[in-house]
VOKE-99706 format. One line per field, with one value per residue (C-alpha): x, y, z; residue in one letter. Coordinates in nm, 4 decimals, always signed. Layout:
u	c(X	...) $
v	c(Y	...) $
w	c(Z	...) $
aa	c(A	...) $
END
This chain:
u	c(-23.9600	-24.3348	-24.5896	-24.9163	-25.2371	-25.5588	-25.8417	-26.1135	-26.2948	-26.3905	-26.0318	-25.9758	-25.9897	-26.2772	-26.1775	-26.5033	-26.7705	-27.0825	-27.3189	-27.4875	-27.4281	-27.2987	-27.0253	-26.9382	-26.9171	-26.7007	-26.4734	-26.4580	-26.3694	-26.1051	-25.9706	-25.9594	-25.7871	-25.5361	-25.4849	-25.4217	-25.1815	-25.0079	-24.9748	-24.8383	-24.5899	-24.5032	-24.4410	-24.2399	-24.0372	-23.9865	-23.8624	-23.6367	-23.5130	-23.4301	-23.2643	-23.0651	-22.9748	-22.8526	-22.6634	-22.5167	-22.4086	-22.2588	-22.0792	-21.9608	-21.8217	-21.6623	-21.5143	-21.3720	-21.2421	-21.0905	-20.9294	-20.7826	-20.6597	-20.5104	-20.3335	-20.2100	-20.0864	-19.9190	-19.7505	-19.6506	-19.5221	-19.3171	-19.1867	-19.0987	-18.9279	-18.7293	-18.6395	-18.5434	-18.3330	-18.1633	-18.1100	-17.9739	-17.7368	-17.6276	-17.5673	-17.3914	-17.1672	-17.0944	-17.0184	-16.7812	-16.6168	-16.5787	-16.4402	-16.1951	-16.0897	-16.0509	-15.8295	-15.6197	-15.5853	-15.4921	-15.2253	-15.0963	-15.0905	-14.7763	-14.8004	-14.5566	-14.3639	-14.3363	-14.2476	-13.9675	-13.8433	-13.8576	-13.6769	-13.4077	-13.3755	-13.3499	-13.1018	-12.8939	-12.9140	-12.8141	-12.5797	-12.3413	-12.2812	-12.2602	-11.9992	-11.8027	-11.8368	-11.7238	-11.4307	-11.3275	-11.3677	-11.1529	-10.8905	-10.8946	-10.8731	-10.5754	-10.4166	-10.4609	-10.3479	-10.0299	-9.9724	-10.0429	-9.7881	-9.5396	-9.5855	-9.5628	-9.2365	-9.1033	-9.2108	-9.0295	-8.7217	-8.7194	-8.7741	-8.4777	-8.2737	-8.3731	-8.2695	-7.9403	-7.8750	-7.9761	-7.7279	-7.4635	-7.5252	-7.5132	-7.1869	-7.0357	-7.1556	-7.0153	-6.6817	-6.6699	-6.7604	-6.4822	-6.2425	-6.3516	-6.3118	-5.9647	-5.8673	-5.9916	-5.8003	-5.4875	-5.5302	-5.5835	-5.2682	-5.0770	-5.2173	-5.0938	-4.7537	-4.7250	-4.8329	-4.5678	-4.3081	-4.4031	-4.3631	-4.0278	-3.8754	-3.7622	-4.0124	-3.7573	-3.5670	-3.8615	-4.0790	-4.0708	-4.1679	-4.4596	-4.5761	-4.5563	-4.7539	-5.0115	-5.0477	-5.0785	-5.3355	-5.5324	-5.5102	-5.6282	-5.9225	-6.0072	-5.9877	-6.2151	-6.4650	-6.4496	-6.5078	-6.8020	-6.9458	-6.8964	-7.0691	-7.3573	-7.3809	-7.3876	-7.6594	-7.8619	-7.8175	-7.9275	-8.2348	-8.3142	-8.2789	-8.5034	-8.7623	-8.7528	-8.7901	-9.0816	-9.2476	-9.1939	-9.3398	-9.6427	-9.6917	-9.6626	-9.9020	-10.1499	-10.1165	-10.1627	-10.4747	-10.6071	-10.5357	-10.7118	-11.0084	-11.0201	-11.0120	-11.2884	-11.4901	-11.4491	-11.5524	-11.8570	-11.9430	-11.9086	-12.1413	-12.3841	-12.3863	-12.4514	-12.7405	-12.8762	-12.8682	-13.0573	-13.3093	-13.3644	-13.4172	-13.6794	-13.8452	-13.8585	-14.0203	-14.2675	-14.3437	-14.4201	-14.6554	-14.8231	-14.8594	-15.0350	-15.2679	-15.3457	-15.4186	-15.6664	-15.8232	-15.8488	-16.0337	-16.2596	-16.3347	-16.4154	-16.6566	-16.8174	-16.8538	-17.0111	-17.2465	-17.3345	-17.3928	-17.6220	-17.8045	-17.8513	-17.9703	-18.2203	-18.3449	-18.3853	-18.5711	-18.7936	-18.8694	-18.9413	-19.1797	-19.3591	-19.3868	-19.5245	-19.7773	-19.8874	-19.9274	-20.1304	-20.3584	-20.4190) $
v	c(+1.1202	+1.0840	+1.1903	+0.9868	+1.1621	+0.9831	+0.9827	+0.8684	+1.1609	+0.9747	+0.9365	+1.3123	+1.4818	+1.7014	+2.0533	+2.2325	+2.1424	+1.9902	+2.2573	+2.1779	+2.0760	+2.4126	+2.3994	+2.0471	+2.1318	+2.4296	+2.2171	+1.9557	+2.2117	+2.3641	+2.0217	+1.9427	+2.2709	+2.1976	+1.8525	+1.9949	+2.2507	+1.9796	+1.7684	+2.0644	+2.1293	+1.7618	+1.7656	+2.0813	+1.9150	+1.6108	+1.8314	+2.0198	+1.6898	+1.5529	+1.8810	+1.8858	+1.5197	+1.5806	+1.8885	+1.6903	+1.4135	+1.6692	+1.8421	+1.5041	+1.4240	+1.7653	+1.7197	+1.3806	+1.5258	+1.8192	+1.5791	+1.3791	+1.6957	+1.8097	+1.4753	+1.4985	+1.8528	+1.7457	+1.4563	+1.6877	+1.9393	+1.6689	+1.5488	+1.9045	+1.9559	+1.6369	+1.7461	+2.0881	+1.9262	+1.7004	+1.9969	+2.1964	+1.9134	+1.8742	+2.2459	+2.2502	+1.9635	+2.1455	+2.4606	+2.2685	+2.1067	+2.4437	+2.5881	+2.2988	+2.3480	+2.7173	+2.6437	+2.4037	+2.6646	+2.9221	+2.6841	+2.6322	+3.0009	+3.1796	+3.5255	+3.7898	+3.7749	+3.3948	+3.4164	+3.6614	+3.4436	+3.1346	+3.3171	+3.4370	+3.0883	+2.9226	+3.1851	+3.1338	+2.7545	+2.7606	+3.0565	+2.9553	+2.5965	+2.7231	+2.9810	+2.7209	+2.4823	+2.7455	+2.8385	+2.4750	+2.4160	+2.7211	+2.5998	+2.2516	+2.3993	+2.6120	+2.3122	+2.0868	+2.3674	+2.4094	+2.0331	+2.0258	+2.3030	+2.1257	+1.7956	+1.9746	+2.1378	+1.8038	+1.6383	+1.9023	+1.8746	+1.4943	+1.5027	+1.7355	+1.5228	+1.2131	+1.3766	+1.4827	+1.1337	+0.9837	+1.2044	+1.1264	+0.7516	+0.7794	+0.9725	+0.7243	+0.4316	+0.5867	+0.6477	+0.2931	+0.1633	+0.3630	+0.2535	-0.1065	-0.0882	+0.0698	-0.1991	-0.4696	-0.3129	-0.2955	-0.6545	-0.7627	-0.5774	-0.7389	-1.0724	-1.0232	-0.9067	-1.2087	-1.4339	-1.2850	-1.3156	-1.6787	-1.7467	-1.5664	-1.6811	-2.0301	-2.1930	-2.3776	-2.0639	-1.8484	-2.0980	-1.8834	-1.5844	-1.7805	-1.8853	-1.5259	-1.4155	-1.6858	-1.5637	-1.2070	-1.3278	-1.4924	-1.1723	-0.9785	-1.2150	-1.1826	-0.8059	-0.8220	-1.0305	-0.7807	-0.4987	-0.6908	-0.7430	-0.3744	-0.2773	-0.5168	-0.3715	-0.0188	-0.1223	-0.2871	+0.0214	+0.2353	+0.0177	+0.0151	+0.3923	+0.4262	+0.1946	+0.3921	+0.7178	+0.5751	+0.4491	+0.7859	+0.9574	+0.7269	+0.7923	+1.1659	+1.1532	+0.9525	+1.1939	+1.4875	+1.3233	+1.2579	+1.6175	+1.7476	+1.5157	+1.6331	+1.9967	+1.9329	+1.7464	+2.0357	+2.2827	+2.0670	+2.0394	+2.4147	+2.4633	+2.2076	+2.3930	+2.7165	+2.5574	+2.4154	+2.7621	+2.9000	+2.6142	+2.6840	+3.0509	+2.9514	+2.7171	+3.0021	+3.2251	+2.9462	+2.9085	+3.2802	+3.2509	+2.9463	+3.1398	+3.4188	+3.1643	+3.0026	+3.3453	+3.4188	+3.0735	+3.1469	+3.4734	+3.2988	+3.0190	+3.2756	+3.4493	+3.1148	+3.0236	+3.3606	+3.3241	+2.9675	+3.0736	+3.3598	+3.1357	+2.8581	+3.1083	+3.2602	+2.9122	+2.8108	+3.1329	+3.0934	+2.7332	+2.8305	+3.1033	+2.8598	+2.6090	+2.8746	+2.9871	+2.6265	+2.5773	+2.8954	+2.7934	+2.4539) $
w	c(+0.0498	-0.0332	+0.2323	+0.2212	+0.3322	+0.4444	+0.1892	+0.4234	+0.5537	+0.8703	+0.9608	+0.9594	+1.2926	+1.3752	+1.3094	+1.3503	+1.5995	+1.4626	+1.3753	+1.0498	+0.6877	+0.5826	+0.8364	+0.7347	+0.3670	+0.4412	+0.6508	+0.3799	+0.1127	+0.3319	+0.4015	+0.0319	-0.0291	+0.2429	+0.1004	-0.2446	-0.1009	+0.0950	-0.2171	-0.4076	-0.1308	-0.1294	-0.5033	-0.4641	-0.1882	-0.4097	-0.6899	-0.4481	-0.3051	-0.6472	-0.7408	-0.4171	-0.4580	-0.8142	-0.7013	-0.4101	-0.6477	-0.8844	-0.5982	-0.4696	-0.8151	-0.8410	-0.4941	-0.5934	-0.9176	-0.7293	-0.4809	-0.7676	-0.9353	-0.6053	-0.5628	-0.9204	-0.8612	-0.5375	-0.7169	-0.9995	-0.7446	-0.5725	-0.9093	-1.0070	-0.6726	-0.7239	-1.0776	-0.9500	-0.6763	-0.9321	-1.1618	-0.8708	-0.7731	-1.1354	-1.1739	-0.8389	-0.9545	-1.2802	-1.0839	-0.8541	-1.1556	-1.3269	-1.0044	-0.9782	-1.3404	-1.2699	-0.9682	-1.1771	-1.4508	-1.1867	-1.0578	-1.4108	-1.4930	-1.3860	-1.2413	-1.3696	-1.0406	-1.0532	-1.4213	-1.3490	-1.0611	-1.2827	-1.5615	-1.3205	-1.1710	-1.5134	-1.6271	-1.3128	-1.3391	-1.7050	-1.7256	-1.4451	-1.5686	-1.9264	-1.8318	-1.6372	-1.9285	-2.1796	-1.9561	-1.9121	-2.2858	-2.3640	-2.1170	-2.2698	-2.6197	-2.5169	-2.3448	-2.6473	-2.8785	-2.6720	-2.6728	-3.0458	-3.1080	-2.8810	-3.0641	-3.3962	-3.2895	-3.1613	-3.4839	-3.6894	-3.4669	-3.4810	-3.8547	-3.9023	-3.6614	-3.8553	-4.1831	-4.0266	-3.8877	-4.2193	-4.4022	-4.1382	-4.1704	-4.5498	-4.5303	-4.2824	-4.4909	-4.8057	-4.6316	-4.4989	-4.8433	-5.0062	-4.7334	-4.7787	-5.1573	-5.1199	-4.8716	-5.1082	-5.3971	-5.1843	-5.0773	-5.4360	-5.5331	-5.2459	-5.3525	-5.7077	-5.5815	-5.3580	-5.6397	-5.8664	-5.5952	-5.5416	-5.9086	-5.9358	-5.6056	-5.5150	-5.2883	-5.0810	-4.9962	-4.9112	-4.7273	-4.4184	-4.6258	-4.7707	-4.4289	-4.3145	-4.6172	-4.5526	-4.1958	-4.3210	-4.5709	-4.2886	-4.0884	-4.3900	-4.4423	-4.0746	-4.1072	-4.4129	-4.2126	-3.9292	-4.1759	-4.3274	-3.9787	-3.9011	-4.2277	-4.1507	-3.8012	-3.9436	-4.1904	-3.9122	-3.6972	-3.9907	-4.0493	-3.6760	-3.6605	-3.9679	-3.8076	-3.4834	-3.6723	-3.8730	-3.5534	-3.3924	-3.6985	-3.6932	-3.3208	-3.3750	-3.6720	-3.4649	-3.1726	-3.4082	-3.5532	-3.2019	-3.1025	-3.4124	-3.3479	-2.9846	-3.0931	-3.3474	-3.0822	-2.8390	-3.1078	-3.1882	-2.8183	-2.7836	-3.0806	-2.9310	-2.5994	-2.7855	-2.9770	-2.6500	-2.4954	-2.7972	-2.7729	-2.4021	-2.4852	-2.7438	-2.4908	-2.2400	-2.5011	-2.5856	-2.2136	-2.1951	-2.4938	-2.3368	-2.0126	-2.2039	-2.3683	-2.0310	-1.8827	-2.1616	-2.1108	-1.7379	-1.8011	-2.0520	-1.8021	-1.5320	-1.7686	-1.8592	-1.4905	-1.4126	-1.7110	-1.6106	-1.2485	-1.3521	-1.5986	-1.3421	-1.0820	-1.3260	-1.4245	-1.0595	-0.9769	-1.2827	-1.1942	-0.8317	-0.9466	-1.1762	-0.8932	-0.6561	-0.9172	-0.9700	-0.5942	-0.5612	-0.8478	-0.6877) $
aa	c(M	V	V	S	L	P	T	N	M	D	A	L	P	T	I	C	P	P	G	G	D	S	G	L	S	N	S	H	S	E	L	Q	K	M	L	I	D	E	R	L	R	C	E	H	H	K	I	N	Y	R	T	L	K	G	E	H	T	R	L	Q	D	E	Y	T	K	T	Q	N	E	L	K	H	L	L	N	E	K	Q	T	N	Q	E	K	M	Q	L	L	F	E	E	L	K	G	E	L	L	E	K	T	K	D	L	E	E	I	K	L	Q	V	L	T	P	Q	N	L	E	L	L	R	A	Q	I	Q	Q	E	L	E	T	P	M	R	E	R	F	R	S	L	D	E	E	V	E	K	Y	R	A	E	Y	N	K	L	R	Y	E	H	T	F	L	K	S	E	F	E	H	Q	K	E	E	F	A	R	I	L	E	G	E	K	I	K	Y	E	L	E	I	A	R	L	E	K	D	K	E	D	L	H	N	Q	L	I	S	V	D	P	T	R	D	S	K	R	V	E	Q	L	I	R	E	K	G	H	L	Y	Q	K	I	K	N	L	D	A	E	V	A	E	L	R	A	E	K	E	N	S	G	T	Q	V	E	N	L	Q	R	I	Q	V	R	Q	L	A	E	M	Q	A	T	V	R	S	L	E	A	E	K	Q	S	V	K	L	Q	A	E	R	L	E	K	E	L	Q	S	S	N	E	Q	N	T	I	L	T	S	K	L	H	K	A	E	R	E	I	N	T	L	T	N	K	D	Y	S	Q	I	M	K	F	S	N	Q	L	L	N	T	T	K	C	S) $
END
């Protein structure tokens, strides 16, 4: 602000009383001196005003800049807090997931007590049925072996009986054949004798004898027919007996084959049960090895979770310290 001073000397107030020219000149010089001093002070005030105004403007700019920086720091702080919260939630989720995995692994891992109980239970569940199965298989094998021996004995007995009956039928047939041939020879001889008698004897005198011989001849032919029928019946009986024996032999052979197949099947089933028991033993051993592997994985997962928890805690503390330092600086 510029202060204007009056230049007209008449306008100045009377400082000294009128008393002469010397007093007036002194007053005028003092007034000029005061005016010069006032102007100097005015210039000095102007310079101070401009300096203060520039300083005020600079301070105003610095204040605005500081406010902007403070807003930026506050926004950055809020962003960092949000990031830290998101990071904390993410790490918390990972920790919960790791904890859940750890619980699942703990559920999968068998303790030694549970393993012993499971082994005893599996052994009891498998051993008792296997023993019963082995016992029943042994009983069935013994039963079929006894039946096989019985059928074998019956087969041998029937075979010997068949051979005996075959020899008996052959002997009877041979006897009947010899008897039949002798009877035919006798009849042929009687026929020749009768023929000779008919030639040598008068037919008119021995007509009764001829009729008797004819009747005897008819009886002999009838007897021959009966013998032929008996021989045919014996042959049919022989063939029927042979067929029955062959059928019986086929039945016995088939039964023997079935018995042998049953015995082989039981032996194979017994071997299969034995292999199954060995396989279950191997599976139990594999389960024990898998349990050991799961236990080691469980310990490893616990170490990883502890490491991750310590790491996350250290990161959170470090980030919190950085955020506090930033807030203090602002």
